[in-house]
C-alpha positions in Angstrom: 139.5 102.8 94.9 138.9 99.3 94.1 140.3 96.1 95.3 144.1 96.2 94.2 144.2 92.2 94.1 141.5 91.6 91.7 143.9 91.2 88.9 146.4 88.8 90.8 145.2 85.4 89.9 147.7 82.3 91.2 147.6 79.4 89.5 146.1 78.2 92.6 143.4 80.4 93.4 142.5 79.7 89.1 142.3 76.3 89.9 140.3 76.4 93.4 137.8 78.9 91.6 137.3 76.7 88.8 136.8 73.5 90.8 134.1 75.6 92.8 132.8 76.7 89.9 132.2 73.4 88.6 131.0 71.8 91.5 128.4 74.2 92.2 127.5 73.9 88.7 126.5 70.4 89.7 124.8 71.3 92.5 122.9 73.5 90.9 121.9 70.8 88.6 120.6 68.7 91.2 118.4 72.0 93.1 116.8 72.4 89.5 115.8 68.6 89.6 114.2 69.3 92.9 112.5 72.0 91.8 110.9 70.7 88.8 109.7 67.7 91.3 108.4 70.4 93.3 107.2 72.5 90.5 105.4 69.1 88.7 103.9 68.3 92.3 102.2 71.4 92.6 101.1 72.2 89.2 100.3 69.0 88.0 99.8 66.1 90.6 98.5 63.1 88.0 101.8 63.8 86.4 103.5 63.7 89.2 102.5 60.6 90.3 103.4 58.9 86.9 106.9 60.1 87.0 107.5 59.3 90.7 107.5 62.4 91.9 104.7 62.1 94.6 104.4 59.0 96.6 106.5 55.7 95.8 108.7 55.2 92.8 108.1 52.1 90.9 109.3 50.1 88.1 106.4 51.6 86.1 107.3 55.3 86.9 108.5 57.2 83.8 111.6 59.1 84.5 111.6 62.4 82.8 115.5 62.1 82.2 115.9 66.0 82.5 119.1 66.8 79.9 119.7 63.0 79.5 120.2 62.5 83.6 118.1 59.7 85.3 117.2 60.1 88.8 119.7 57.9 89.9 122.6 60.1 88.6 121.0 63.1 90.1 121.5 61.6 93.1 125.1 60.5 92.9 125.8 64.3 91.4 124.5 65.9 94.6 127.1 64.0 96.6 130.1 64.9 94.2 128.7 68.5 93.9 128.4 68.7 97.6 131.8 67.1 98.6 133.0 68.7 96.2 132.3 72.5 97.1 133.2 71.5 100.4 136.4 71.2 99.5 137.0 73.6 96.9 135.5 76.8 98.5 138.1 76.8 101.6 140.5 76.4 98.8 139.4 79.3 96.9 138.8 81.5 99.9 142.6 80.2 101.1 144.4 80.8 97.9 142.4 84.2 97.4 144.1 85.3 101.0 147.7 84.1 100.0 147.2 86.9 97.1 146.3 89.4 100.0 142.5 90.0 98.6 141.3 91.7 101.3 137.4 90.3 100.2 138.1 86.5 99.2 135.0 85.3 100.9 133.0 87.3 98.6 134.7 86.5 95.7 134.4 82.7 96.6 130.9 82.9 97.2 130.4 84.9 94.1 132.1 82.2 91.7 130.0 79.6 93.7 126.5 81.0 92.2 127.2 81.8 89.1 128.5 77.9 89.3 124.8 77.2 90.8 123.1 79.5 88.5 124.4 78.3 85.5 123.9 74.7 86.5 120.3 75.1 87.6 119.3 77.3 84.6 121.4 74.4 81.9 118.8 71.5 83.7 115.8 73.8 83.7 116.1 74.3 79.7 114.8 70.7 79.7 111.7 71.1 82.4 108.9 68.9 82.4 106.6 70.0 80.5 102.9 70.4 82.8 99.5 71.2 81.4 98.6 74.8 81.5 95.9 75.3 84.1 94.3 78.2 85.7 96.1 81.8 85.7 96.8 82.2 89.6 99.3 84.4 90.6 101.2 81.7 93.1 100.8 79.4 90.1 102.4 81.3 87.7 105.3 82.2 90.4 105.6 78.4 90.4 105.6 78.0 86.8 108.0 80.2 85.6 110.5 79.3 88.4 112.6 78.0 86.1 113.5 81.6 84.6 113.7 83.5 88.2 115.5 81.2 90.1 118.6 81.2 88.3 118.3 85.0 87.7 118.2 85.8 91.4 121.0 83.2 92.0 123.1 85.5 89.4 121.9 88.7 91.3 123.0 87.4 94.7 126.2 86.1 92.6 126.5 89.7 91.2 126.6 91.4 94.4 129.0 89.2 96.0 131.6 89.9 93.2 130.9 93.6 93.2 131.4 93.7 96.7 135.1 91.8 95.8 135.4 94.1 93.4 134.8 97.4 95.5 136.3 95.6 98.9 139.2 97.7 99.3 137.6 101.4 98.7 135.4 100.6 101.9 138.6 99.4 103.9 140.5 102.4 102.7 138.0 104.9 104.1 137.7 102.8 107.2 141.5 102.9 107.9 142.9 106.3 107.2 144.0 105.1 103.7 145.4 101.8 104.3 144.1 98.6 103.1 143.3 96.3 105.8 142.6 92.6 105.3 139.3 91.7 106.3 
């Protein structure tokens, strides 16, 4: 038995989930930019210094313009995304609860995780290129984080959505066949 409310999508639930997806995608974009700062600083300190990632950013610092977005715009995106997600998340949970969804929290976290992974992946497509150096394991983990970080985010989101999809079966087994909201 699967979640009986998984097909019930009220206009409020659709709107809240869409806003949550968009806001989390913006947060994911900022996270990818921050990961680029850490990645470049660890792999190529000279390039990080020229970009202003390490030390102070001056008028002579280069702006890598990941996907055409500047340093300052990433700061604005962070605040817009965080504030929007903090508003959209409870709205998505409440909208799903109003449809008697027993696993509304898992749904909202799953939707937010997908948005974050998509935003991270999109900005990571334009990651700063660093010079190849030694082939140490830790270096390769950091270098290819632009691939495994969004994949990990998607996996966690998928687990939350599978939980949402299957939640009623767990509730029915624990309550003698009657679905109990969580």
